[in-house]
C-alpha positions as CSV (number, residue, x, y, z in Angstrom):
1,X,0.0,0.0,0.0
2,X,2.8,2.4,0.9
3,X,4.6,1.5,-2.4
4,X,1.4,2.4,-4.3
5,X,1.0,5.6,-2.5
6,X,4.6,6.5,-3.2
7,X,4.2,5.8,-6.9
8,X,1.1,7.9,-7.0
9,X,2.9,10.7,-5.3
10,X,5.7,10.6,-7.8
11,X,3.2,10.5,-10.7
12,X,1.4,13.5,-9.3
13,X,4.6,15.4,-8.9
14,X,5.7,14.6,-12.4
15,X,2.4,15.6,-14.0
16,X,2.0,18.7,-11.9
17,X,5.4,20.0,-12.7
18,X,5.5,19.2,-16.4
19,X,4.4,22.7,-17.2
20,X,7.2,24.5,-15.3
21,X,9.7,22.2,-17.1
22,X,8.1,23.2,-20.4
23,X,8.4,26.9,-19.4
24,X,12.1,26.3,-18.6
25,X,12.5,24.9,-22.1
26,X,10.9,27.9,-23.7
27,X,13.1,30.2,-21.6
28,X,16.1,28.2,-22.9
29,X,14.8,28.9,-26.4
30,X,14.6,32.6,-25.7
31,X,18.0,32.7,-24.0
32,X,19.8,30.8,-26.8
33,X,18.1,32.8,-29.5
34,X,19.2,36.0,-27.7
35,X,22.8,34.6,-27.6
36,X,23.1,33.7,-31.3
37,X,20.7,36.0,-33.0
38,X,23.5,38.7,-33.2
39,X,25.1,36.6,-36.0
40,X,22.2,37.3,-38.4
41,X,22.0,41.0,-37.3
42,X,25.6,42.0,-37.8
43,X,25.4,43.5,-41.3
44,X,22.4,45.6,-40.5
45,X,23.6,46.9,-37.1
46,X,27.1,47.6,-38.5
47,X,25.6,49.8,-41.2
48,X,23.3,51.6,-38.8
49,X,26.0,52.2,-36.2
50,X,28.5,53.1,-38.9
51,X,31.1,50.5,-37.8
52,X,33.0,47.7,-39.6
53,X,31.4,44.3,-39.6
54,X,34.6,43.0,-38.1
55,X,34.2,45.3,-35.1
56,X,30.5,44.3,-34.7
57,X,31.6,40.7,-34.7
58,X,33.5,41.2,-31.5
59,X,30.1,41.3,-29.8
60,X,30.0,37.5,-30.4
61,X,33.4,37.1,-28.8
62,X,32.4,39.4,-25.9
63,X,29.4,37.2,-25.2
64,X,31.3,33.8,-25.4
65,X,34.2,34.9,-23.3
66,X,32.0,36.4,-20.6
67,X,30.1,33.1,-20.4
68,X,33.3,31.1,-20.2
69,X,35.0,33.3,-17.6
70,X,32.3,34.7,-15.3
71,X,29.8,31.8,-15.3
72,X,31.3,29.5,-12.6
73,X,32.0,32.3,-10.1
74,X,28.5,33.8,-10.4
75,X,26.9,30.4,-10.2
76,X,28.8,29.6,-7.0
77,X,27.7,32.9,-5.5
78,X,24.0,32.6,-6.6
79,X,23.3,28.9,-6.5
80,X,21.8,29.0,-3.0
81,X,19.0,31.4,-4.1
82,X,15.4,30.2,-4.3
83,X,15.1,29.0,-7.9
84,X,11.8,30.7,-8.8
85,X,13.0,34.1,-7.9
86,X,16.4,33.5,-9.5
87,X,14.8,32.5,-12.9
88,X,12.4,35.4,-12.8
89,X,15.3,37.8,-12.1
90,X,17.3,36.3,-15.0
91,X,14.5,36.7,-17.5
92,X,13.9,40.3,-16.3
93,X,17.6,40.9,-16.8
94,X,17.4,39.5,-20.3
95,X,14.4,41.8,-21.0
96,X,16.3,44.9,-19.8
97,X,19.4,43.9,-21.8
98,X,17.4,43.4,-25.0
99,X,15.8,46.8,-24.4
100,X,19.3,48.4,-24.1
101,X,20.4,46.6,-27.3
102,X,17.3,47.7,-29.2
103,X,17.8,51.4,-28.1
104,X,21.6,51.4,-28.3
105,X,22.9,54.6,-29.9
106,X,26.4,53.2,-30.3
107,X,28.6,50.1,-30.1
108,X,29.4,50.6,-26.4
109,X,25.8,50.6,-25.2
110,X,25.1,47.6,-27.5
111,X,28.1,45.9,-25.9
112,X,26.6,46.5,-22.5
113,X,23.3,45.0,-23.7
114,X,25.3,41.9,-24.7
115,X,27.6,41.7,-21.7
116,X,24.8,41.6,-19.1
117,X,22.9,38.6,-20.5
118,X,26.2,36.8,-20.9
119,X,26.6,37.0,-17.2
120,X,23.2,35.4,-16.6
121,X,23.2,32.7,-19.2
122,X,25.5,30.2,-17.5
123,X,23.8,30.7,-14.2
124,X,20.5,29.8,-15.9
125,X,22.0,26.6,-17.5
126,X,23.6,25.5,-14.3
127,X,20.5,26.0,-12.2
128,X,17.8,25.1,-14.8
129,X,19.2,21.7,-15.4
130,X,19.3,20.9,-11.6
131,X,15.9,22.4,-11.1
132,X,14.3,20.4,-13.9
133,X,15.5,17.3,-12.2
134,X,14.2,18.4,-8.8
135,X,10.8,19.1,-10.2
136,X,10.2,15.6,-11.6
137,X,12.3,13.4,-9.3
138,X,15.5,11.4,-9.9
139,X,13.9,8.7,-12.1
140,X,12.9,11.3,-14.7
141,X,15.7,13.8,-14.2
142,X,17.5,12.9,-17.4
143,X,14.4,13.3,-19.6
144,X,13.5,16.6,-17.9
145,X,17.0,18.0,-18.5
146,X,16.8,16.9,-22.1
147,X,13.4,18.7,-22.4
148,X,15.1,21.9,-21.2
149,X,17.9,21.3,-23.6
150,X,15.3,21.0,-26.4
151,X,15.2,24.8,-26.1
152,X,18.8,24.8,-27.5
153,X,18.0,22.7,-30.5
154,X,14.8,24.6,-31.2
155,X,16.6,27.9,-31.1
156,X,19.3,26.6,-33.4
157,X,16.7,25.2,-35.8
158,X,13.9,27.8,-35.6
159,X,14.9,30.7,-33.4
160,X,17.8,32.1,-35.3
161,X,16.4,31.7,-38.8
162,X,13.1,33.2,-37.7
163,X,14.9,36.0,-35.9
164,X,16.9,36.8,-39.0
165,X,13.7,36.9,-41.0
166,X,12.2,39.2,-38.4
167,X,15.2,41.4,-38.7
168,X,14.4,41.7,-42.4
169,X,10.8,42.7,-41.6
170,X,11.3,45.0,-38.5
171,X,15.0,45.7,-38.5
172,X,17.7,44.6,-36.0
173,X,16.3,46.9,-33.3
174,X,12.9,45.5,-33.7
175,X,14.2,42.0,-33.3
176,X,15.7,43.0,-29.9
177,X,12.4,44.6,-28.9
178,X,10.6,41.4,-29.7
179,X,13.1,39.4,-27.6
180,X,12.7,41.9,-24.7
181,X,8.9,41.4,-24.8
182,X,9.1,37.6,-24.9
183,X,11.7,37.6,-22.0
184,X,9.4,39.8,-19.9
185,X,6.4,37.5,-20.7
186,X,8.3,34.4,-19.7
187,X,9.4,36.1,-16.4
188,X,5.7,36.7,-15.7
189,X,4.7,33.1,-16.6
190,X,7.4,31.7,-14.4
191,X,6.3,33.9,-11.5
192,X,2.8,32.6,-11.8
193,X,3.3,28.9,-12.8
194,X,6.5,27.7,-11.2
195,X,6.2,26.4,-7.7
196,X,8.5,27.7,-5.0
197,X,11.3,25.3,-4.6
198,X,13.0,24.9,-1.2
199,X,16.1,27.1,-1.1
200,X,19.2,24.9,-1.6
201,X,21.7,24.7,1.2
202,X,24.0,27.7,1.2
203,X,27.3,26.0,0.4
204,X,30.2,28.4,0.5
205,X,32.1,29.1,-2.7
206,X,35.2,27.5,-1.3
207,X,33.3,24.4,-0.4
208,X,31.7,24.2,-3.8
209,X,35.2,24.6,-5.4
210,X,36.1,21.5,-3.6
211,X,34.8,19.5,-6.5
212,X,37.8,20.7,-8.5
213,X,40.0,18.5,-6.3
214,X,38.1,15.4,-7.4
215,X,39.9,13.5,-10.2
216,X,36.7,11.9,-11.4
217,X,35.0,15.2,-11.8
218,X,38.0,16.8,-13.5
219,X,38.1,13.9,-15.9
220,X,34.5,14.5,-16.8
221,X,35.3,18.2,-17.4
222,X,38.2,17.4,-19.7
223,X,36.0,14.9,-21.5
224,X,33.4,17.7,-22.2
225,X,36.2,19.9,-23.6
226,X,37.2,17.2,-26.0
227,X,33.7,16.3,-27.0
228,X,32.8,20.0,-27.8
229,X,36.1,20.5,-29.6
230,X,35.4,17.6,-31.8
231,X,31.8,18.8,-32.5
232,X,32.7,22.3,-33.4
233,X,35.9,21.6,-35.3
234,X,33.6,20.4,-38.1
235,X,30.3,22.0,-37.3
236,X,31.6,25.6,-37.4
237,X,32.5,25.1,-41.0
238,X,29.6,22.8,-42.1
239,X,28.1,25.4,-44.4
240,X,31.4,25.7,-46.3
241,X,31.8,21.9,-46.3
242,X,28.4,21.5,-47.9
243,X,29.1,24.2,-50.5
244,X,32.7,23.5,-51.4
245,X,33.0,19.7,-50.8
246,X,29.5,18.4,-51.5
247,X,28.8,21.0,-54.2
248,X,25.5,22.1,-52.7
249,X,24.3,25.3,-54.3
250,X,24.6,28.3,-52.0
251,X,20.9,29.0,-52.1
252,X,20.2,25.5,-50.8
253,X,22.8,25.3,-48.0
254,X,20.5,26.9,-45.5
255,X,17.9,24.3,-46.1
256,X,20.5,21.5,-45.6
257,X,21.5,23.2,-42.3
258,X,17.9,23.4,-41.3
259,X,17.5,19.6,-41.9
260,X,20.6,19.0,-39.9
261,X,19.1,20.8,-37.0
262,X,15.7,19.2,-37.3
263,X,17.3,15.7,-37.1
264,X,19.1,17.0,-34.0
265,X,15.7,17.4,-32.2
266,X,15.4,13.6,-32.3
267,X,19.0,13.3,-31.0
268,X,18.1,15.5,-28.0
269,X,15.3,13.1,-27.0
270,X,17.6,10.1,-27.4
271,X,20.3,11.7,-25.3
272,X,17.8,12.3,-22.5
273,X,16.5,8.8,-22.8
274,X,19.8,6.9,-22.7
275,X,21.9,9.1,-20.3
276,X,20.1,7.7,-17.3
277,X,21.4,4.2,-18.1
278,X,25.0,5.4,-17.8
279,X,26.3,8.9,-18.6
280,X,29.9,7.8,-19.6
281,X,28.6,5.0,-21.8
282,X,26.1,7.3,-23.5
283,X,28.9,9.9,-24.1
284,X,31.2,7.2,-25.6
285,X,28.5,5.8,-27.9
286,X,27.2,9.2,-29.0
287,X,30.7,10.5,-29.7
288,X,31.6,7.4,-31.7
289,X,28.5,7.9,-33.9
290,X,29.4,11.6,-34.2
291,X,32.9,10.8,-35.3
292,X,31.7,8.3,-37.9
293,X,29.2,10.8,-39.3
294,X,31.8,13.6,-39.5
295,X,34.4,11.3,-41.1
296,X,31.9,10.0,-43.7
297,X,30.9,13.4,-44.9
298,X,33.7,13.8,-47.4
299,X,33.7,10.3,-49.0
300,X,29.9,10.4,-49.1
301,X,29.7,13.9,-50.6
302,X,29.4,12.6,-54.2
303,X,25.9,11.1,-53.4
304,X,23.2,13.2,-51.8
305,X,21.5,10.0,-50.4
306,X,24.7,8.9,-48.7
307,X,25.5,12.4,-47.6
308,X,22.1,12.6,-45.9
309,X,22.9,9.4,-44.0
310,X,26.2,10.8,-42.8
311,X,24.6,14.1,-41.8
312,X,21.8,12.3,-40.0
313,X,24.2,10.3,-37.9
314,X,26.2,13.5,-37.2
315,X,23.2,15.7,-36.4
316,X,21.5,13.2,-34.1
317,X,24.7,12.5,-32.1
318,X,25.7,16.2,-32.1
319,X,22.5,17.3,-30.4
320,X,22.3,14.2,-28.1
321,X,25.6,15.2,-26.6
322,X,24.2,18.4,-25.2
323,X,22.0,16.9,-22.4
324,X,24.3,13.8,-22.1
325,X,27.3,16.0,-21.2
326,X,25.3,18.2,-18.9
327,X,23.8,15.2,-16.9
328,X,27.2,13.4,-16.9
329,X,29.1,16.4,-15.4
330,X,26.4,17.1,-12.8
331,X,26.2,13.5,-11.7
332,X,30.0,13.5,-11.4
333,X,29.8,16.1,-8.6
334,X,29.1,14.9,-5.2
335,X,27.8,18.3,-4.3
336,X,27.5,21.8,-5.9
337,X,25.7,20.5,-8.9
338,X,24.7,23.9,-10.1
339,X,28.3,24.9,-10.2
340,X,29.1,21.7,-11.9
341,X,26.5,22.3,-14.6
342,X,27.9,25.8,-15.2
343,X,31.4,24.6,-15.4
344,X,30.3,22.2,-18.1
345,X,28.7,25.1,-20.0
346,X,31.9,27.2,-19.6
347,X,34.1,24.3,-20.7
348,X,31.8,23.6,-23.6
349,X,32.3,27.2,-24.7
350,X,36.1,26.6,-24.4
351,X,35.7,23.6,-26.7
352,X,33.6,25.5,-29.1
353,X,36.3,28.2,-29.4
354,X,39.1,25.6,-29.7
355,X,37.2,23.7,-32.3
356,X,36.7,26.7,-34.4
357,X,40.5,27.5,-34.2
358,X,41.5,23.9,-35.1
359,X,39.0,23.7,-37.9
360,X,40.3,27.0,-39.4
361,X,43.9,25.7,-39.2
362,X,42.8,22.5,-40.9
363,X,41.2,24.4,-43.7
364,X,44.3,26.6,-44.2
365,X,46.9,23.8,-44.1
366,X,45.1,20.6,-45.1
367,X,42.1,21.7,-47.0
368,X,38.4,21.7,-46.0
369,X,37.9,18.2,-47.4
370,X,39.9,16.9,-44.5
371,X,38.1,18.7,-41.7
372,X,35.8,15.8,-41.0
373,X,38.7,13.4,-40.5
374,X,40.5,15.7,-38.0
375,X,37.2,16.3,-36.1
376,X,36.6,12.5,-36.0
377,X,40.1,11.9,-34.7
378,X,39.4,14.3,-31.8
379,X,36.2,12.5,-31.3
380,X,37.9,9.1,-31.0
381,X,40.3,10.7,-28.5
382,X,37.2,11.7,-26.5
383,X,35.9,8.1,-26.7
384,X,39.2,6.8,-25.3
385,X,39.1,9.5,-22.6
386,X,35.6,8.3,-21.6
387,X,36.9,4.8,-21.1
388,X,39.8,6.2,-19.0
389,X,37.4,8.3,-16.9
390,X,35.2,5.3,-16.3
391,X,38.2,3.5,-14.7
392,X,38.3,6.4,-12.2
393,X,34.6,6.0,-11.3
394,X,34.2,6.0,-7.5
395,X,32.4,3.1,-5.8
396,X,29.8,5.4,-4.3
397,X,28.1,5.7,-7.8
398,X,28.3,9.5,-8.1
399,X,28.0,9.1,-11.8
């Protein structure tokens, strides 16, 4: 009888908290769109502000480096705050920042409008992942986190293209006004719908930093860097690869990229489904599939049918690795899971930057047709690292 009551209680909690998890996923969509929408707006804002596009492009660097450097420290300081109030505050900050960007008279104010949300983004990722798991319980935590990460995939597939189209219709300033409105709307919905979650124990920053002394945790962090380096060595230049290696007409490349992202939506679900069975095993399998897909792109480029197969494997594994890596790193931390999640986001950004640098070097010295092979080699190194980290796995089943 008690087991039945317990099961009913878990079911009630899961069904009752599915809407807050959905709202967190929509917030993720808004936040990631805010992060990357600048790419499609650069030409227009550069013209309006009378600055070179190369200077405007530094807004992207500013955002990425702020996320990488400031995220872990801010999360350590803020992770003890009650989640509902924290998320509402983050969305309000995004709304204010987007208003500042929309009304910016010069590059400096626009830079401030990009700097502030970059501070909040990693705090959101670190705490949203943990909160999604808390809302539904440990049995469904992996799936809940993958639902939140669906916001990433949706933003990459739909948010950025739609935002760029909106910029054509209402201008780059209008796009930021729309994002400001949606951010404020989401803050209001979270304030009404999300239940108040018990305030996490206030663990001091020094105590949280203790996870950095754990070999197993550090091994998982290194693994994330390798995985994201492999992913973005090739993905950063996928458009050029499709055009120059596969011979896809320039006018069709965008649709191929859209298809790549749509397939990734399925990968996000698969990642959330399988990560609960073993985060390190899921990382190794997904990274192996990723490597095979990236390596196959060049030899399969002569046939559109075979190329679609390679891109399907690549796209599904690519997006599956987002929730897999987040869950894996958080489970590797015996405490301070919010900080662990944010460290993973920061290291993912490091891997993204490193991958772009390596990919550029490959194109310059070996040719773009070899970029998939180099990315796959890094991926295989990540698979071997996953096996090595598994040997460090502690007996208390922290991962």
